[in-house]
N, C-alpha and C positions, 0 to 999 in steps of 0.2 A: 370306596371300600377297598380298593388296591392299595391306595395311600396309607391309609389306617393300618392295614396289615403290614405292609412294608416298615411304616415307621414302627410298630410294635416288635418285629422282627430286628430292625435295627437298635431299638432299646434294650431289648433281651441280650443282643451279642454284647453291646457295650458293658452292660452290667456283668455278665458272665466274665469278659475279658478281664476287667476291673477286680472282680473276686478272685480270679486266677492269678493274677499279679501279685496281690495282697498275700495269698496262701503261699507263692513261691518265695516271697521276701521275708515272710514271717519264719521260714526254717531256714534263713542264710545266717552267715556270721557277719559281724559288725566289723566295720573300719575302727582305727584308733579313736578313743584311747583304751577300747575294750582288748584286753588280753587273750590270745588264741593259742592252741597247742594243736599242732599237725603232724602227723606222721607221713614219711615216702622216703624216697631215694635221692640222695645228693648228687648233682651233676654239674659239671663245668663245661663253658663254652667262651670261645674268644669273640669279642666284637672290637670294631675300632672305637677308640676313644677320643679324647681331646687331641688337637684344638677342633677338629671339623667332624668328627665322628662318622668317618667313612668316605666323606667327600673328597679328600685328598689322601689315600692310603699312604702315599710316600712320607707324608709329614704326620699322620695321624698314630697315635699311641695304639698297639693291640693289646687290650686288657682281658684278664680273666673274670668272668661272671659266674657266679654260682646261684643254682636253681634246686629246688625241691620238688620232685615229680611226686605228686600226691598218689595215696593208694586209691583214693575215689574222688571223683569231681566234687567241688564245692560252689556255693554261691556266696558272695559278699554283698550285703545291702548297704545302700546309702540312707535308708529309711531310719528316721530319727536322730540322723547324723547332724550335729549342730555345731561344727568347726567353722573356723574362718577359712579353713583350707578348702576351696572350691573344687580340687583334684578329687576329693573323696565323696563328691555329689554324685557319682554315676555307679550303679548297681553292675554287678557281672556276675554271670551265670555259667555254669560248666567250666569252671576254671580247674585245670588239670595240672597246672605247673605255677610255681612261684619264684620269682626272683628273690634271691636273699640279701639283704644289707647286713653285713656281718660286722659292721663298725662297732666297737666297744667303747662308748663314752666314758666310762670310769677309768679306763686304761689310755682313752684317747689314742687308740690304734686298732688296726685290723689284724686279724688272727695271721700267723706267718703262713706263707704260700706253701711251705713244704709241708705243714701240719694239714693243711684244708687238702692238698693233692693225695693225701694218704687216705682221706675219707670219701673219695669219689666212688661211686657205684655202690656204697653201703647205705642201709637203712637208718634213719635217725627220726626222733621225736623233737620237734622245734617248738619252741614258745616264743611268742612276740606279738606285735601289733601289725595289722594289716592297713597297707596304704594302696590308693588308685595310683598308677602310672600318670607321670606328668611331665617327665624329662627326656631329653636325648637318650641318656644311658639307662632307662628304664625298659627293659626287654619282655615283660609279659604284662598283661593289664593290670595285675595286681601283684604287689611284693610285700616282702615281710621284713619288717625292722626286727632283728632276733635278739633276744634277751638271753635264751638259752639253748644248746645242743647237746642232746643225749641219746647214746646208741638207743636203736628200738628195741623193745623186748619180743 
């Protein structure tokens, strides 16, 4: 009898957790190719870059990285993701900050540093695609490949 009760409790717990996970991811944003628009405050931090990303600070570059601090936490779901890019196969919850990839492929360049520095600490609405971190230069679990930046209303 105890085994049956323990089994029923275990099955009930598994079903509850499975349904909770499904409901959590159903409200989440999706990774690329879905376009996402978020609002928050723009910040910049310096991190070591190539060639060794901080392993040898004497020879590594010190690069500026830009982030959007979100107004409220988000989650990003890998559910239904069917890309060849395995890095986007991991869901993330309670994301409060995104690293921004500001490269503009139409002009084949990044925005000018002096223009970006004037934007620090201000609120913006940013549109782009979300990606899961995969490389040494990714400093948040999720980053956004930016398509447009507009001052927040």
